N, C-alpha and C positions, 0 to 999 in steps of 0.2 A: 734411595741412593742419589737420585737426581738432584735433590736439594743440597746434599752434602757436596756434590761436585760443583755446583754453582757457587756455594759459599767459599770454596777454596780459592776461586779466582777473583773474589771481591776483596780489595784491600781494606779490611775492617779494623778500626781502632777500638780495642776493647779495654785495655788497662793502661795504656800510655798513649802519647801522641805520636810516637814514631811508627812508621809503617813496619809491621811485623816482618821478620826475616823470612818467615815461611811463606809469605805471600809473593809468589814469583811473577805474577802478571803485572805489567806496567799500569800506572794510574790511567784511568780512561779519560779521553777527551770528553768534554761536556758541552752540548749545544742546547740552549733553552730558547725555543721559538715561542714568542708570546704575541698573540693577535689581539686586536682591540674591538671589543663589543661583538664577538662572534658567539652566538647562542649555542647551548648544549645541543639543541635540535638541528643546528645547521650542519652538523657532521654526518656524512652519509652513513657510516657504520653504526652510529648511535641512534639515528632516527630517520633521516631522509630516505634511506633505502627502503624502509618499511612503507613509505607513502605511495610507492608504486602500486602496491596491492589495493590501496584505497582510491586509486585513479585521481590523485590530487597533485597540484603543482609540486615539482621536486627539483632540487638542485643536487649536483653530484660532486663528490670529492674522492676520485679514484686513488690518488697518491696517498692521501691521508688514510683512506680505508686500508690500503696495502700496509702502511706503517702500523696500523692497529693490528693487523693480522700477523705481522712480524715481531710484535712485542706484546705489550699489555695495554688494555683499555681501562682507564680509571674512571668508572662510571659514577662514582660518588665523591668526586673531587670538587673542592670549593675554592673560590677566589678569596682574596684577603678582605674584600669589601664589595658591595654591589655597585661600585663606581671606580673609575680608572685610577686616580692618583693614590688614594689610601691602599687600594688593592696592590698596586705595584710596589708601594713602600713596604708593605708587609712581606711581599715576596723577597725583595732584595735585602731587607734587614733581618728577616727571620723571626719577627715578633708579630703577634696578633694585635688587633686594634685596641684591645684593652691596655696594652703596654706601649703602644706607639707614643713617642714623645713629641713629634712635630706634625706629621701628616695624618690627620684624622678628619672625618666628615668631608666637607668640600674644600679642603685646604689645598687648592691647586697651585702649582708652581711655587710651592714651599720647598725649602731645602730638605733633602733626605738627611735624617739625623746623622751626625758625625760619630759613627760607631762602626762595629763590625758589619760587613756586608758580604754577600755571596762572593763578590769579586775579591775583596781584601782577604777573606779566609782562604780562598783557593790560590790567590797569589802567594800567601804564606806557605802553601803546600807545594809551591814550585810550578804553578800554572802561569802561562801567558793569558791575559784577560782582555776582552774587547766587548764593547757595547756598540751595536749597529742598529739604529732605529730611533724610536721615541724614548726620551728620558722623562721630561715633565716633572722632575724632582730636583731641579737645580737651584731654585730660589730666585728671587728677583722677578716677580710676575711679568711675563712677556718682555723681559728686559733685553733679551738677545745679547747680554753683556759678555758672554764667553767666560773663559777660565779665570780672567782677572776680576770680574765683577760677580759672577755666579758663585754663591757661597758653597754650592755642592755640585760643581761641575763633575761629570763622571770620573775624570782622572783624579779627582780629590776623594773619590769613594772606592778606590781599588782597581779601576780599569786602566790598563796600559794604553788603550786606544779607544777613541770615540768617534763615530761618524753618524750624523743624523740630526734629529730635532731636539734641541735643548728644552724649549718651552712647550708646555702642554697645548696651548691654543694653536701654536704653529703646526702641530701634528694633525690638524684638520685639513691641511692642504696637500692633496695628493699630487699636484704638479707644483712643486715649490717655486719654480721660476716663472710660472705662467698663471697661476690662480690669483684672483683678487684676494684681498685680505679675508681671512676666515672670521667674518663678523667684525663688528666695530672695534674690537680690541686687538685684532689679529696682526701679527707680523710673522715673517718667515725668515729663518736662517738655517741653512744646512751647514753644519760644522764638520770639518775634517780636522780632528783634534783642535788646534787653536786658530784655524782659518775658516772663514765663511766662503763657501764655494757655490752659493745659490745660483749665481749667474751662469755657472758652468753647466747647470742642470736643465737647460732648455729642453722642453718636451719630455723630460724624464718622469715616468710614472713611479710613484713612491714605492710600490711593492717591488717592481722590477729594479729600481735603483738600490734598494736595500739588499735584495737577493744578490745582485751582481757584486756589490761591495763586500758582502759576507763571503762570497765565493773567492774573491780576490784576496781577502785577508787570510782565509784558510790556506790557499795555495801559497801565498808568500810565507806564512808561518812554517809550513812544511818544508819549504826550500831553505829558509834561513835558520830554522831551529828544529830539524827533524828529531823526533823522539821526545821532545818536551811536550807535556800535555797542555791543552788549551781549554779555556772556558770562553765560549761565545754566547752572549745574550743577543739574539736577533729579535727585535721588537717592532713588528709591523704596525702601521697606523690603520690599516684596513681591518674589517669593513666599517670602521667608524665613518660618520658623516664628515664631509659631504659625500654623496654617492657618485663618485667619479670613476670612470673606467679607463682602460689603457688606450694606446694609440693603434695597436695592431695585435695580431695573433702572437702567441708565445712562440719564440723560435724553436725549431725542432731539436730533438735530442736533449741533451742536458749534461751536466758535469763539466769536465775539463774542456771539451771541444764544442759542446752544444749549449742550448738554453740561453738565458741572458748572460751577457759578458760585459765586463768592465773595459771600456775603451780608454777612458781617462782624458779625452780631449774636450776642451771647452766647447759647448754646443753639441757635442756628441759624446757625452760622458759614458753612455751605455749603448748597446747595439739596438735597443728598441726606442731610442730617443729621436724619432722621426715620424712623419705623417701628421695626421690631425689629432690633436689632443682630445681626450674625453669622447672618443668616437666608436671604439671597438666593443661590440657585444658578441659573446660566443654564439655561433650559428645555432647551436642546440637550444638556446634561449631566445634568440631573435625571432625565430619562426613561431614562437608560442604567442597565444593571444593573452598576454599578461600586461599589467600596467608597467610603465617604464621603470618605476622605482624597483620593481621585482626583478626585471631583467638586469638592472645595474647591480643590485645586491648579489644576485647569483653570479654575475661575472666577477665581482670583487672577491667572492669566496673562491671561485674557480682559479683566479690568478694567484691567490695564496696557496692553493693546492698545488699548482704547477711550480711555484717557487720552492715549496717544501720538497717536492719530488726532485727538483734540480739540485738542491743541497744534498739530499740523500744519494743522488747519482754521483755527485762530486766526491763524497766520502768513499764510495766504492771505487771510483777511478783512482783515488789516492791510496787505496788499500788500507784505510784506517777506519772503515765503517764498523768492523766487528767489535772494536774496543772504543767506540764512541757512543756515549749515552746521550740520546736525543730525546728531549721532552717537547711536546706541543701542548699549548693550553691557551685559553682566553682569559682576559683580565676581569671579566664580569659577564652578565647576561646580555641579551640583544637589546639594541637601542630602538627608539622610535623618534629619532631626532632629524632635524633638517630645517629648522626655522630660518636659518641664515641662507639657505640654499634653494635651488630650484626644485629638488626632489626630496620628499619626506618619506622616511622609511616606515613601513608598517610590518612589524615582525609577525603578525598573525597570518600573513599571506602564505609563508612556508611553515608556519608554526615553529619559528626559530627557537622558541623556548621549550620545544619538545613536549613531552607529556605533562609538563608542569604548568603552574600559573606563575605570573610575575615576569618582569623584565628588569633591565638595568635600573637601579635605585630602589628595587623592591626587596623585601626580606623573605619573600616566598622563593621556592626552589629555583624558579626560572631566572631570578635575578642574581643568584649566588652560585648555583651548581654549573660548572663549566666543562666543556669538552677537554679531555686530557688523555694523551697517548704517550707512551714511553717505549723507545726501542734501544736495545743494547744487546746485540746478538751474542757477545761473549759471556753474558751473565743472565739475561732475561729469556726464559723459554718463550717461544712464539705461541700465539693464539690464546693468551690469557685474558680473562675479564675479571675485574675486581670490583666488589661492592663495598670495600672497606672505606669508611669516611676518612678523608684527609683534607688538608688545607694548605694554602700557599706557604705559610711559615714552616711547613715540614721540609721544604727543600733545603734549607740551611743545614739541618741535621743530616739529611740524606747525602748531600754533596760532601760534607765534612767526612762522613764515614767512608765513602768511596775514595776520597783523596788521602785517607790515612792520617787525618789530623783530628784533634779533639773537638767536640761540639762546644761552642762558647756557652758559658752558663747563662748568658742573656737570651739565648735562643728559646723560644716557646714551643717549638715543634718537636716531632718525633721522627726518626729515620723511617723512610718508606722501604728500605732495602728488603726486609722480610716479605713485604707484599710484592715488590717488583721481581724478586728472584724466584717466586713460586711457592714460598712457605705457606702463604695463605692468610696468616694472621700476624698482626704486628707484635713485636716483642713487648711493647708497652702501649697502653692506650694513649692516644693523642687527643688534643682538644680541637674542636671546631667551634669557633666563637665569632660572633659579629655584633657590632653596634654601629648604628648609622642614623643620622638625623637629616630628614629632607622633607620639604613640603609637598603638596600635591597628593594625588591618589593613584592607586593601581588602575591601569586602563581597564575599561569594560569590554574586552574582546569577547566575542561570542562564545569561544570555547573555554573561557575561564569559568570557574565555579561562581555561582551567584554571590556567595558570601565574600568573594575576593574582588568582584567588580566594584570599582570606585571606593575601595577600602582606603581609609585615611592612612598615610604613611607616618608622618611625624617622627617621634623618637621610636626607633625600631631596635630589636634585639633578638638574637637567636643563639642557641647553644645545644650541642649534642650531649646527652648523657646515655651511655650504653647504645641501644639501637634506636632511641627516640630523640627527635629534635623538638625543642621548645621554641616557639615563636610568639613574640608579642609586638604589636604595632600601636601607634598612637599612645604611647605609655605616658601616664600622668604621674604615677608614683610607684614605689617599689612593691606595693601590695597588689598591683595589677597581675592577674594570672597569665601564665603562658598557655597558649594552645599547644597541645602535644600531639605529634604525629609519628607514625611508623612509615617513613617515606619509601621504604622498600616495597611494602604492600600497598601504600596509598601515596603515589608520587604527586598527585594533584593536591594533596593536603586538604581533603574534604571531610575526613572522619576524625574529628577532634576527640582524642582519648582522655582529655583532662579530667573527666569525671567517671569514665567507664573502666579504666584499668584497675585491677585489684589493689595496686599500691599507688593510686593516682595522687593522693594527698601527699604522700611521702616524696614522690618524684617531683611534684610541684615545688615543694619546699627545697629539695636538693637543687633544682634549677635556680630558684631565687637566691639561694646561698652561693651557688657556684659563680653566678655573674657578678657578685660583689667581691669574691675572692680572687678574681683573675685580672683586676683592672686597677689602674692608678687614676687619680683625679687631678686635673689641672688646677692651678691657681689662676683663675681667669682674670684676676685683677693685676697680675704681674707675671706675664708669660710672653712667649714669643708671639708674633703676629699671626693672623689667620682667622678663618671663619670657624672658630671653635664655639661649640654650643654646650651650655649647661645641661647635664643629664638629670632627669627627675630623681635619680637614685644616688646622686653624687654625695649627699650628706648622710647616707645610711651607714650604720655601724657594721663592720665586717664580722660575721659570726665565727666563733671558734669551732672546735671539733670535740667529740666525745672520745676519751682515751682512758678507759678504766684500768688498763694494764700499764699505764705510764709509770716509769721509775726515774729517779734522779739521774742527771747526766745527759750526754750527747753521744752519738755514734760518730767516730771519725774514720774517714776513708782516705788512705794514701792513694792518690790517682797515679802519680808518677814521681820517681825519685829525682826529678829535675824540674826546673821551671817550664811551664807551658807558655806559648805566645800570647795567650789570653787566659782569663779564668775559665777553666774547663768544667764541664758538667760530669759528675761521676757516672761512668757507664753502669748499666744495670748489672748487678752481680758482683760489684767491687767489694772486696773484703773489708770489713769494718772492725774497729775495736772501741770499747766504751771508754769515755773520758769524763772527768768531773767538771762538766760545764764547758765553756769555750776556752779550753786550754789545749796545748800541744802534747801529744804522747811523749813520754820520756825520751824515746829514741830520736825525736826530732827537735826537742826543746832548745838544743844548742847548735843545731845545724847551720852551716854557713855556705853549703854547696847549692842549696836551693831545692825546692820540691813543689808539687801541686797537691792540694788536698781539699777535703770538704767535710764540714760538720753537718749533721742532720738530726732532727728530732722535733721538739716542741718548745715553744716559749710561752710561759704563763703571763698573760696580761692581767694585772691586778684589779683594774677598774675600767669601766666604760669611759671612752673619751678619745681625745686626739693625742697622737703620739708622734714624736720625731725620733729617728734613729741615726746614729753617727758611726762612721767607720774610719779608722786610721791604721795604716800599716807601718812596718819598719821602713827605713829610708833606702834600703837596697834597691838598686836599679832593677826593674822588672817586678817588684812586689806590687800586688794589687788584690782586690777582693770584690765579691758580688754577693748580695744578700737578697733572698726571695722568701716570701711568705706563701704558704699553701701550694707547695709542690712545684714541679718543674715547669709548669705552664701557668703558675699563679702570679701574684702581685710582685713585680720587680721593685724591691724595696730600696736598696742602695746600690748604685752603680759606681764603683771605684775601680773600673777596669780600663776601658778605652780612654786614652788621653789622661789617665790618672797620674798625678805626681806623687811618687812614693813618699810617705811620711806626712802628707797633708790630710786633714780631716775633710770628709765629704758627708753631707747629711742627706736624709731621704727626701728633702724638698728640692735638692739641686737639680737644675735643668741640664744634666749631663746629656751630651749628644746633640746639642744645638750649637750653631755657630754664633747666634745672637746673644746667648746667655752663657756666662761662665759658671763653673761649679758653685761659686759662692752666691749666686743670685737665685732667687726663688723661681721655681717653675712648677712645682707640685704642692698640693696642700698637705698638711699633716695627715697621717693615716688614721682613719676613723675605725677603731677597734672595739669590739665587745670584750668584756672580761672573760677570761677562760684560756684554753690551750689553743695555740695556733701553730701548725706545722711550719718549720723554718729550715732552710738550707743556707749555709754560709760557705761559699767557695773562696779559696785563698791560694795565691801563688806567692811563694817566697823566692825572691830573686837572690841569686848568689852574690855574696858580698861580705862586708865587714860585720854586719849586724846579725844577731840571732833572730829568729822569726818573732814578729810582734803583730798582733791584731787586736786593737782596742775596739770593742763594740759597746756603744753607749746608748742610752735612751733618755727621753724627757717626756713627761706626761702628767696626767692628773695627780697632783700631790707628790710628784716625783721631780726633783731638781735634776738637771743633767748629771748623769753618773754612769759608770760602767754597769752593764747588766750583770747582776750577781749570779753566781753559779747556781743558786737554788731556784732561779727562774727557768732553768732548762730541764727538759725531760726527754726520755727516749722511749720508744715503743718497739716491741719485737716485730710487729707487722709492718714497720716502715711506713706509717701512715702519711708521712710527709712526702713520700715519693709518688 
């Protein structure tokens, strides 16, 4: 009965995009606290508390530990990538790196693609939205150009308010008004919407500055618009290098009357902006016989912990904590950086990577698995621990569900609500997928397994299938085998099961097929700028699937009898009817009021080779479409959704989602497909207007001139293999 109770108060969108009338509880506020380069092992309740027993150096996080006890600990949660920018891009866009259109690999200070974001989706759901902290996805590398020059300033990506660091490199400076440039390329600007206020931030330590501004924004929001839900992304730059510490101890108390406070006066912008910069070490660490870098790292973690405690205190003071969903996570594993600075971090001192091997930029668990906590007293039972795998792109589907709006079809993730609310298992399996190219080697720390010490990184890839993760590094071609691990039993990934599992060869092939089915390939000769790297498997043909029970036609699901704000993804269990190919059911063929629907099934590719696909809708305002191959987390084929002009044709090579490229310009290569059956979903929104619904879906390929895909190329299966 407990699970039933909790589901009642969660505003879940099942069959339409409107909040169900039966859901009486208001939409929850959402606070996402993201830290920079904090390892899984840096969190007390995950790992550090256990080190007391081993009489080893330990850092403490009492407020985060308390948050974990009051909600759920996600112990198998993964970042979007093993490095900052692409990880954050996957979080805010809701897509994994296989479908990311702009920010991949080391494409720092590139613009976040111009598409749906966490902020824009929640804004559509009636939320006030704010980003306070590090962005690094604005475009114009180290430009400091602000909203006029930055192609993806946060307020252009769905946020009502922005305060903090626009450029990635500026986010290395923990005293923005006092630190020297962060390396030879560094500049610093603290933006308060469209104004630079860096000079006002004298002696302001970044963690305190961001905490105080977040508190002020929450208080102002509750005064000015009480009852309206809000989404706050609080993105700290600590404990990233440089290893800088505060000026003084954290003020006593917390919340409305205590803790750090926003003063707003130039030169005294917060109440801790005084004293000697970069001088305070917590006494519990200062007395230890530790290297200076360790004391500083521990202090930076401690300051984050106090900031989180301060925020949670404020929510209680305002009496909004019970219906505020608070997430805490890190953007990747721990770093070993500091080449531009006085102190260099060594994550092995506290074993910040926990029981795993690997650090930031590694494909091993230590580089990708991140500490994650969620607190929401109104809906999440206290004291839970989850081992269900999840990844950053899952938060888009999760927040859409609690906000009562449909999940955008472009989203790769799966809602975490069943896991969070105590049901224990996800409604649908989600994907955990990584790809990343970087030089160098995994460090040879003493507690790493011998086979991981000095392991070459190069092209790296990882994917979960069932309970097993496949990892391959230094990839030369698609035939390279995955190492396969059961990370629940073998967290250090020392027991490679690639040859010992009873179904090892089958699982190996599934992994090799899966990683081809979930990604798009850039046209590297005609694409947006950035440090994009050719993948060794870019030119491989994507395999189809076996479907012996396939029969002609497609399944059509009516998602809602009115247009949605974007192309929605059909919720699991939506009723379907059979249609003869890509046609509208008779009841909708002459509709002019608008609706949202989805076709699903299989498309038969007649011959191996390169294919282009084309979509064109009717000209009604709000009409749009989205096409995907190989399931809800598979290859994003045609995006005629965000910024789409109804009635215009868009093809599968269009660089939709970038500011530099218009839909007509090439951004992606043709799709390399093997002959056979490929799962396909086609989402469609018919905008109300003068025209009846129209969706032209065309192809061009080997010995096929551009033409509408014929009805006999589509098939359906009873088991919904495409889903």
